[in-house]
N, C-alpha and C positions, 0 to 999 in steps of 0.2 A: 504493500500500500504506500509506504513512504517512498519507495523507489518510483512508483507510478506518479506520485505527486511531484517528486523532484523532476521527472521527465517532462511533465506537463508545464512546470514552472520554467524549465529551460527552454521548452518550445515557445512558450509565451514570450519569454525574454528575447529569444531569437527573432520572433515575429515583430516584436516592438522595435528592435534594433533595425530590422529590414525596413519597416515602415518609416522610421525616422530618417534612414539613409535615402529612401525614395523621395521623401518630402524635401530633404536638403538638396538632392539632385534636381528636383523640380524647380526649387527656388533658384539654383545656380543657372539652370537653363533659361528661366524667365529673365533673370538679371542680365544674361548675355543677349537674349533675343530682343527684348523690348527696345533698347536703343537702336538696334539695326532696323526694326520695324518703323520706328519714328523717323530715322534717317531717310529711309526709302519712301516713307509716306510724304515727307516734305519734298523729296525729289520728284515724286510722282505728281504731287500737287502743283509743282512748277510746270511740269509737262501739261497738266490739265489747264492751268491758267494760261499757259502759252497757246494751247489749242483754242481756248475760249477767245483770246484776243485775236488770234489769226483767223478764227472762224468768222469774225466780223468783216473780214476782207473777202469772203466768198469761198465756195467749194474748191476752186482752183488753188487758192492759197493754202487751204487745209491739206489738199492732196500733195502740193509741192513740199510743204514742211514735213508731211508724213513720209514721203519718199526720201527726203533729206535725212530724216531720222533713221530710216532703214540703212542708208549708206553709212551714216555715222556709226550705227551699231556694227555694221560689217567691218569697218576699219578698226573698230575697237576690239575685234576678235583677238588680235595679237596680245592685247593686254590681259586677256583671260589666261593665257599661258603663264604669264609672269605672276599674276595675282593668285592663281590657284596654287602654283608651286610655292609661292611665298607663304601663304597661309599654312599649308601642310608642313613645310620645313620649320617655320617659326614655332608652330604649335609643338612639334616634336622636340625641338631644342629647349623650349621653355619647360615642357614636361620632364625632360631629362636633366634639368638644372644646368643648362649651358647657355646663359644669356649672351655671352660674347659672340657665339656662333649665330644666335638669332639676330644680333645687331649686324653681323656681316651679311646675312641673307637680305636684310632690309636694304642696306646700302647698295649691294650689287643688283638688287631688283629694281631700285629706283633708276640707276644708270641704264640698265638693260631696257626698261620700259620707255625711257626717253628716246634711246637710239632706235628702237623698233617703231615708235610712233612717227618719227621723222621719215623713216623709210616708207611707211604705209601711206602717209598723207600726200606725198609728192605726186604720184601718178593720178590720184583722185583730183587734186587741185587742177592739174593740167587737162584732164579729160572729163570734168564734171558734167557738162551738158550731155555728152554721149552716154555717160553712165545713167543719168536720169532718164534719158530717152529709152534706154534698154528696158525700163520697167513697163513700156507699152502705154504710157499715159499720153494725154493730148498735148498739143504744141504749147499751149499757154502754161501748162504745168511744167513742161521742160524748161521754159525760159525762167520761171520763178525758182524752180528747184535747182537749176544749175548755179544760179547766183547764191542761193542759200547754202548749197553744199560747199562751194569754194570758201565762203566765209567761216562756216562752222568748223571746217577742218582745222582752223587755227586754234581751236580749243583742245585738240587731241593730245598734244604733249603734256599740257597741264592736267587734263583729266587722267592721263596715264599715271602721272605721279600721285594723284589723289587716290586712284584705285589701288595702287601698290601700298601706299601708306595705310589705307583702310584695311586691306587684307592682312598686313603685318600686325597691326594693332589688334585686330579681332583674333588672329591666331594666338596672340599673347594674352588674350582674355580681356582686352580693353575695348569695349564697344561704345563707350560714352564719348571718347575724344573724337572718333569719326562723326558722331552725331553733332558735336559742336562745330566741327569744320563744315559739315554738310549744311547746317543752318546758315552759316555765313555765306556759302555759295548760293543757296536758294534765295536768301533775302536780296542779294545783289542781282541775281538773275531776274527775279520778278520785277524789281524796280527798273532794271535796265530794259526789260521787255516793254513795260508801260511807256517809258520815256522814248525809246527808239522806234517802236512799232508805230506809235501814234503821233510822234513829234511833239513832245512836251518840253518844258523848260527852255523854249526858244530853239530847240533842235528840229531839223527836218523830219517829216514822217517817212521812215524807211521801210515800212511794211515787213515782209518776211526777212529782208536783209537785216533789219533792226533786231529781229529775234536771234539771228545767227551771231551778230556782234555782241549782244548781251550775254549769250552763252559763253563766248570766248573770254569776255571780261570776268565773268563770274568764276569760271574754272581757274583762270590764272590767279585771281585773288585767293581762292581757296587753297591752291597748291602752295602758294607763298606762305600762307598762314600755317599749313601743316608742316612745311619744312622748318619754319622758325620754331615751332613747338618741339620738334624732334631734335634740333640742334641745341636748344636750351637744356635738354636733358632732364626735364621734369616728368616725363612719361615713363611707362613701363619699358619702352624701347628708346634708344638714343641713336641719332645719326652721327657717326664718328668719321672724321675726315680720312683717317688711315684705311678705313674699310671701303672707301670709294675707289681705291686703286684696283685695277683689273685683277679679278680672281676667277679665272676660267672654270675651275672645279666647281665653285659655288654656282656660277651661272649655269653650268651644265646640269647640276642637280635640280635647280629651279625649273629649267626648261624641260628636263626629262619627265618630271611630274606633270608639268603644265601643258605640254604640247598636245596631248590627247584632248584636254579640255578645250584648247583653242581650236583643234580640228572639229570637235563636237559643235562648238559655237559657229564655226565657219560653215559647216554643213547646214546648221539650222538657219543661218542668215541667207544662204543660198536657197534653202527651202522656203523661207519667207518670201524671197524674191519670186519664186515660181508660184507660190500661193497667191501673191499679189497680182501676178499676170492672169491667173484664173479669175480673180475678182475684177480686174480691169475689163474683162469681157462683158461684164454686166453694166459698164459705164462709169463715168466719173463719180456719180452718187454712191456707187458701191465702194469705190476706192476711198472716198471721204468717210463712209460709214466704217470701213475697216480700220482706218487710222484713228478715228474716234474710239472705236472699240478697243484698239490696242492700248490707248491711254487708260481706259477703264480697266483693262486687263492688268496693266502695270500696277494699278492701285489695288486690285483685288488679291494679288498673290504676295502682298507685302508680308503677311505672317510667314509665308513659306521662305522668303529671304531671311527673316529673322531667325527662325528655328533651324534653317540650313546652316547659318553662320554659327549658331550655338552648337549644333551637332558636330560640325566640322572642327571647331576649336576643341571641344571636349574629347572627341574621338582621337584627334591628333595628340593632345596633351596626355591622355591616359595611355595611349600606345607608347609614347615617349617615356612615361613612368612605368612601363611594363605591367600595365593593368588592363588587359584586353576585355575582361569581363565587365568592368565599369564602363569601358568605351562602348560596348554593345548596349548596355543598359541605357546609357545616355542617348544613343541613336534612336532606340525604339521609343523612349519616353518623349523625346523631342518630337518624334513623328506623331504620336498620339495627341500631343498638345496642339500641333500644327493642324491636324485633320479637324479637330474640334473647332478651332477658331475659324478656319477657312470654310467649313461647312456653314457656320453661322453667316459668314460673309456672303456665301452663295445664296442663301435665303433672302438676305437683305437686297442684294442687287437684282435678283429675279423679280421681287415685288416692286422695285422702284425703276424698272427698266425704261419705261416710257418717259418718266419724269427726268431721268438721267440724260436720255438722248436729247430731249428738248432743251436742256440747259446749253448744249453745245451748238445747236444749229436749228433753224426753223424750216429747212427744206423737207417736205413730207417724205420724199423718196429716201433721203439720207436718214431721217428719223426711223423709218420702217426697217431699213437695213441694219441700223445700229441696235435697235431693240432686239432683233433676232440674234444678233451676235452676242448680246448680253445674256439672252436666255441660254445659249449654248455654253457660254462662259460660266454661268451660275451652276449649271449641271456638272461641270467638270471640276469644280472647286476642291472637293475632297481628294480627287485623283491628283490634282496639281500639288496639293499639300504633300502627298507621299513622294511625288516626283522631286520636288524641291528639297525636302528634308532628308530623305534617304540618300538622294544624290549628294547633298552637302556632307553627310556622314562619310560616304565613300570617298569623296575628294579629300576630306580631312585626313583620311587614312592613307592617302596617296594612290588610291585605286581609281585612276582617272580613265583607264582604257575601256572598262565595261560600259560606263555611261555613253561613250562614243558609239558602241554597238547598238544601244537602245535608240539612238537617233536614226540610224539606218532602218531599223525594224519599224519603229513607231512613227516617226515623222514622215519618212519617205514611203514606207510601205502602207501605213494606215492613213495618215492625214492626206498626203499628196495623191496617193492612189485613189482614195474616195473623192477627193476634190476633182481629179481628172474625170472620173466617172460622172460626177454630178454636173460639171460644167461643159464637158466636151463630148461625152458619149450619150448620156441620158437627157441632157439639156434641161436639168431641173432648175427650180427657182433658187434664188440667192441663199435662202435659209438652209438648203441642203449643203451648199458649199461651206457655210459656217459649221454645220453639224459634224464635218469631218474631223474637227479638233477633238471631239469626245473620244473617238477611236484611238487617236494619237495618245491621249493621256491615260487611257485604260492600259495600253501596252506598256507605256513608260513605267507606270506605277507597279504593274505586275512584275516586270523584269528587274527593276531595281530592288524591290522587296525580296525577290528570290535571291539576288546576289548578296544582299546584306545578311540574310538568314543563313546563307551557306558558310559565312565566316572566313572566306578566303582572303578578305581584305586585312585580316589580322596579321598575316605573315608577309605582307608587302614591305620590302626594304626601300627606304628613301635616303 
């Protein structure tokens, strides 16, 4: 009897300890996630406000800025390689108690990102109109979009520095400093948009060109702010001059982890380009609806960004500390929290679809196309949560090759395959083109969950 009572007491104590550990892990995840969510919330709000302002200039202006944003995202793909490798390596070194190596990774990543950005923007600036024309949009969109692209490319080097700084700090467990830097960038961007798009404070009204210039000014200011903070040495990481000297081994480590993530993003950007061509077959109103929908999409998956960053940091740090069990617990718990929050988001945007669309534009055709895009987006929210969060956990472990495979299967096989059937074979309405994204996210969520459950990421060497 006494033995049974002792066993029960030990079991109860063990359950209590486990519950306490889960609660502590949940708090840690939330403390890492919410600053990232707020950071990208404000960034998305800037995009929404920008779209609202440009929307007053007409559907062609919305389409031009939307195409320009697609080009901007495509050029930024190279930064994904650096940022992903930076987060994984910084997290590992911090978890292993090697802060000087983490500082070296930061410095080498900053230099690499700047060099890559300069290489990427040069051909785009030279051939901007031809690139915009390749999207299959109307001539008026090509003229506006080409001018926008040339100017917005000037923001890429600064945004590359910001991306690396944010990745490094998040890998080290500091998600609040990137929030402060992001707020600075966003405030400058919104103010610049208002002044330069509409011609306030005695300046000429520059329209879509003003939007591009404001973006370049904002990112340059933010990058300067971030570098000053790192040089001062008051953060968890410090930018040390001696670490800026070329260190090929570190650069190779960063890029070996990050290049599959960059390839993944490159394939996705090319896939978005093809998807947009399918949308363009339905007319300029469909293109405008797509880009408004993308702005809303960027807002809806913010919890996924936050929990992906938290999962990546905790998985990387715990693997560095040789605690793969806690790394796995962190990944699954972050995923559950993400699914819950994004499911709620899906319900909200579904119920508000028409009201949201009317905020952006008063064209009935654009409103109808946007509403149906939002419906499909709402249905996919729980699946997006899994895609983002488990994907973040895998990248934090340095497992960046498998997510690349999921793009080929899910995006190209499911989304683009269904989009082609809907628009070119069966000639269905626009709503069926938008529905293709649901199949994409079903496949992504299933494949990444299987990979994380297999545990193969635990043995990857970085």
